[in-house]
N, C-alpha and C positions, 0 to 999 in steps of 0.2 A: 181429158176434162180436166180428172182431181190435181194435173199440175196446173193447168189455168187456175181454178178454183184457190191451189197453193198463190200460186203470185200476187195476184188481185187480194186474197186473207195478209200476203205479208207487205205489198204496200199500202192496204190500208192502215196496218196495224203501227205501217212506221210514218205516217201524215198522223196518226193517233197523237206518238211521241213528238213530231215535231209541231201543235199543234199544242201541248202539256211544254215543251221547250219557250214556245212563246209568249206565252201565259205566264210562266215564271220569269221572263229575262222585265215582261213589261210592270212585271210587280217590285220586278227587283230595281229597276230603272226610276218606277214612280217612289221607294221608298228611298231613292237615294245612296244603293248601296251599291249598285254599277254606276259607273259614271260614262253615259251618254258618248263625250268627249271624244272619250278613249277611244280609240279606232279599232281596236276587236270587237266591243263592244253594239258600236255604233255599223262593222261591218255583219256581225252575226245578226244583230236586232233588223237592219233591213232585207237580211236572207228570208229569215223567217218571216217578217212581214211579206212578203212579195210572196213568199208559197201560202201562208193561209190567209191574206186578206181578200180574194178571189169569195172563199169558201165561206169566209166571216162574213163578208159584205152584206148579202141579204137575208142571214141571220139576223144581221143589229137593223136591216129596216123593220124586223117583225117583232123581236122581243124586245120591247123597249127597256133601259138601265133601272135593273133596283136600287136602289139607295143607293145609286151613285159606283153600282159594282155593272162588271159589263157580262152578260152571263151565256153570251156567244160559243164561248169556246166549251163551256161545258154542253151544250147542244148541240155545238160538231161532235163533239167526242161520243154523246148519247148518239146521236144518228149514226154515227161513221161502228162504234157498235152493233147498231141494228144492221146495217148492212152484211156485214159481218156475218153474224147469225143467219139471217136469210141467206145469203150465199153458201155456207154449209146444208143449210137445210132444203137446197136446191140440188148439194151432188149429194145426197144422201139418199 
């Protein structure tokens, strides 16, 4: 059971980093630091968007924009961190 909990925890931790990377890349594109016409930036953004959008879409329907800021990645990270804590409480 411990090995399965470790695997789930690792996947959740990696997904948290993917959400962070998607948020940072969206900021870089929004502030014209990264050019989305660059092939690498476009492919990386597309991959990150495909990985995170299914989880962020339901949150975006519930959490409104606050001053033009999208807080859905923050809410998703908090939910994933809560799930990790809950997992380890269940294992021990």
